[in-house]
N, C-alpha and C positions, 0 to 999 in steps of 0.2 A: 480635552482628550487628544491623545497623539499616537503615532505609530511607533515612536521609539524614545529613547532617552532614560534618564533616571526617575524613579518615582518621586512624588511630591514630598514624601517623608522618607527619604532613603536612609537605609542602615549603612553606616560608614564602615562597619566591621568587615575585615577580610580575613582570609585564611593564610595570608602571607603571599598569596599569588596574584593579588590584585583583584580577585573575583568577589563580587558582592555577595554577602550571606543574607539569609532571611531572618537570622536569629536575633539581631539587635534592634528591633523596632522600638521607636520612641513610645508607643502606646502600650508597650509591655506585652504584646502579643508574642507568642512563641511560634517556632517553626511548626510545631504539631498543630497549632490552631489554624494555621494557614493551609497546610496541606491536608488533602483528603486521605482516605485509606488508599493503599496502593492498588493500582489497577491491575486486575488479574487477566490472564489471557482468555478472554471470552471465547467459549466455544472450543477451546483447545481439547476438552475431553468429552464433547457432546457427540453421541452416536447419531449416525444418519438415520432418520426415520421415514421411510417411504410410506405413502399414503396407501390405504388399503384398496382404494378403487383408482389406481393410476390411469390416466387417460392414455389411450393407444392411437388417438387420431394423428394423421400426418399433417404437416403444415401445408398451406396453399403454396401455389406456384410463386407467389409474390415473395416468398421467404427463401426461395432457392438460392444457395450461395453462388457466387460467380465461379468460373473455371479457375482451378489453381495454376499458380505460375510453376515453372520447372525448377525443381530442387537441384542446385548445382554445387555440391561440395559435401565432403564427409567430415570436415573439421570446422572451418569457419563458414558459417551460414550467412551472416549478415555483417559486414564490416562497418566501422565507424566513419571511415574516410569519406564516404559519399553516400547519398541516399539511395535505396534500392530502386532499380529502374523499372521493375514490374509494379502492377497495381499493388500486389502483396505477394509475399512468399508463403507457401503452405507445405507441410509435411504431415501425411496421414500416420497415425500410430494405432496399434491394436488396443481396443478398449479393455480396461480391466472390467470383468463381468460382475455386476451387482445391480440391486434394484435401482431404478431412476424414474423420478416422478414426472407424469404428464408431459406436455409438450416441451418443457424445460429439459427433460431427460431423454428426449427423442434421439438425439445424436448418439448417446451411449447405447440405447437400446438397439439402434439400427447400425452400429459399428462405425460410426462417423467421428471418432475422437481424433483430434488433430492439434497442431500448433501453427501459429501464423506469426509473421512479422510484417508490419505495415508502417510506413513513415508518413509523417505530417497529416494524420487524420484529425488532429486537434488544431485549431487556429493557432498560428504561431505566437500571437499576442497573449492568448490564454495560457499557453505553456509557459510563457515567460512570467506571466502574473503569478502562476503557482510557484514557480522557482523562487521569485522574490519573496513570496508570502513564507515559504519554508525557511529561507535564510533569515528573514526578520525574526520569526519565532524562535529559531535556534539561538540567535544573538540574544534576544530578550530573556531567554532562559540560561543565560551565562554559559552558553556552549552546550547546554543540555546534558546528554549522558556523559558518564565518566569514561566509558569505553568507545570504540569506533563507531557503532551504530547508535543513532538516536532516532526515535519514532515519534511522529506527530499524528495523532488521530483526531481530526477536526470533528468527525461526526460522533465519536464517543466522548471527546472532550478530554483528551489525555496527552501529555508530553513527557518525554524523558527528562529527568533532572538527576544528575549524579548516578546512583545506582538503583534508582526507582523510577516509577512513573507518578506524576502528580496531576491534579486537576488543572486543566488549562485555564478555565474561567477564573480560579483563584489566583494563578500567576498573573493574568491580565488584569484583574482588580488590583493586585499589589503594585503592578508597574504602571497603573493608570493608562492603559492602552486599550484600544478596541479595534475590531475589524472594520475595514472600509466597505461600502457597498459593493464597490468593484470586486473586491476579493470574494465576497459572498456569492455574487452572481457568477463569478468565474468558476468557482468550485462546484456549484450546482450544475452549470452548463457542461463542464468537463464530465462530470459523472453521467449525465444524460447521453453525451456523445459516446462515451465508452460503452455504455449499455447497447446503444443502437448499433455500433460497429460489431460488437461481439455477436449480437443476434443475427446480423447480415452475414457475418463469416460462417456461422454455424448453421444458418438457414432455418431459424426458428423465430416465432413472433416475439417482438420485444417485450410485450407484456408478460410473456411466459417465464422470463428470468427475473429474479428478485435480487435486490442489493443485499450483500453480506458485508463483511468488514471492508473499510477503506482507510488506508493510512499512508503517510509518507515515511520513507526511510532516508537518512542522511548519514552516510558513512565517511568518517573523517580519518585519513590514513595516519595523521600525526598522533592519534590515540592508541593505547595498547589495551588489548583485551584484559579485563579484570575478573569477569565471571563467565561461566559457560554460556550465559545469554548474550554475551558480546561476541561470541564466535559464530559469525553469521555465514560462514563459508561451508558449513556441513551439508551433505546430500540429504534431501528430504522430498516428501510429496506433500502437496497442500492439503489434500483431503485427510490424510493421516494426521498432519500437525494441527489443522484448524477444525476438523470434524465435519463442517457443513459446506465447504467449498465445492461447487460443481464446475465453475469456470473461473480462471484467473486472468487479469489484465495487468500489464506492467507498462506504465508510461514513464519514459526516461527524460529527466529534466537536466541533464548534464551529458557531456560527450567524452568518451574515452579518448586519451591522447591529447585532449585540450584542457579539460578540467581536471582529469585524473588519469592515472595509470592502473593497469590491472582491472579488476572488477568485472570481467566478462561474465555473462549469463550462460551457463552450460547445461544443456539437456543430456543427461546420461542415459545409456541404454536401460530399458526396463528389464526386470528379471526375465531371463530366458531369451533376451533379444540378442542379436549380433553384437559382440563386444566392441566392434569397431565403429558402431553407429553413435558416435559422440559428436554433437554439434554445438557450436558456440555462437552467441550474438554479442556483438560488441555494442554496448550502449551508446546511443546518439541522441542528442536533444530532439525531443518530439517523436521518438521512435516508440511505437507500441508493439508489445509482445502479448499474444493471447493463446491460451491453451487450455485444454480440458484438465481438471485438477488432480485426477487420481493417479494411481501408480503407472499408468502408461506414460507419464511425463515426469519422472524424477529429475531434479535439477539442483544446481547449487550456484553459488557466486564465488568467482575467484577472489582472492584477497586484494584489497585496494592497497597499492604500494605508494601512491602519491596523490595529493589533492583530495577532493570531496566528490563523492558519487551520490546523486539525488535521484529518487524515483518515487512514483506514486503506485501503490498496489490497490486495485479495485477488484474485489472478488464478488461473485454472484452465486446464488444458491437456488436450489428447487424446494426448499424447506420453508414454508410459510411462517412457521413458528419461529425459526431463526431470524427471518427477515423482519418480523415484527419486534424482535428484541433489539434491533439495531437502532439505537437512539441515545439520547435525545437528538433532535435535529440540530444541524449547524446554523448559526454559531451556537456553541455550548453555553448554558447559563447555569449558575450556581443555584441549588435548591435554597428557597427562602429561609428555611429552618437553620441551614448552615450559616448563611450570611448573618442572621439575627443573633445566633449563638456567639459569633465572634464580637458583634458589636456590644453585646451585653457581658462578654466574658471579662 
């Protein structure tokens, strides 16, 4: 087994562009037999379901967040040219009022919604390992999506391929590749560090926040948007778009001005807020942006004009039912019934 290269029984067919196709397998299998049903946007239409008996206790002093740094700017908040000099940057925002569960929802109930920027919270070697992992998978998927953004979801086990999502385990079986132990360990370790960092920044117990969706985005400026799903630059709020996000963390794995141009992350003013309060974060390798996910933090990404922009989105929820639905665990595995059906097909 190997990390890259052509499959043992490669299909030589191409579409005229030199890109391998999955259709001409020697064993007679078809593309439909290899790909699973398209992955839908899980949770995109799920309503937030607060518990009937939400806890109202306050966290202990051990979970008090450190004092915020001074916000110094109305447009560019954090530039890519150098790491931030403070421990972190913080900006308070007015919470959107809605039910929020338990200790996880305490910041919202107590009016402590915010956004943060912090550099180098992840070990540099781990951030580099994740970047290489994404680049490898995108390469193995023949460039992945047909439009600029490609998505790799290791926990749910899906990857962009042309104009759809396919099962990652099926792709890896076909290519005769597998994840290395270092890759698995790094992925799980980074998710734990992100959860811990978010809990500290918002002053809540780590065990109170639950993992929601986690996925990588790979935006390639050389590709043109072909569908509305390729238009990654539109303004949105995460809770509205995904349904159950309470907190969002973004870990950048590439640097603006070095790896790509454009691609700034922009917080727009919330409804009714001062129109001039628009702030931008320039992505920088191993920079982390954390924020409460509702309408107090509407945001967008500027179009990437050159190069490739890579980021990891790790979201967290207060909804135990949603957290329980996030699976299977990484690395993904194909259901035995599907593998057997291909062998006998």
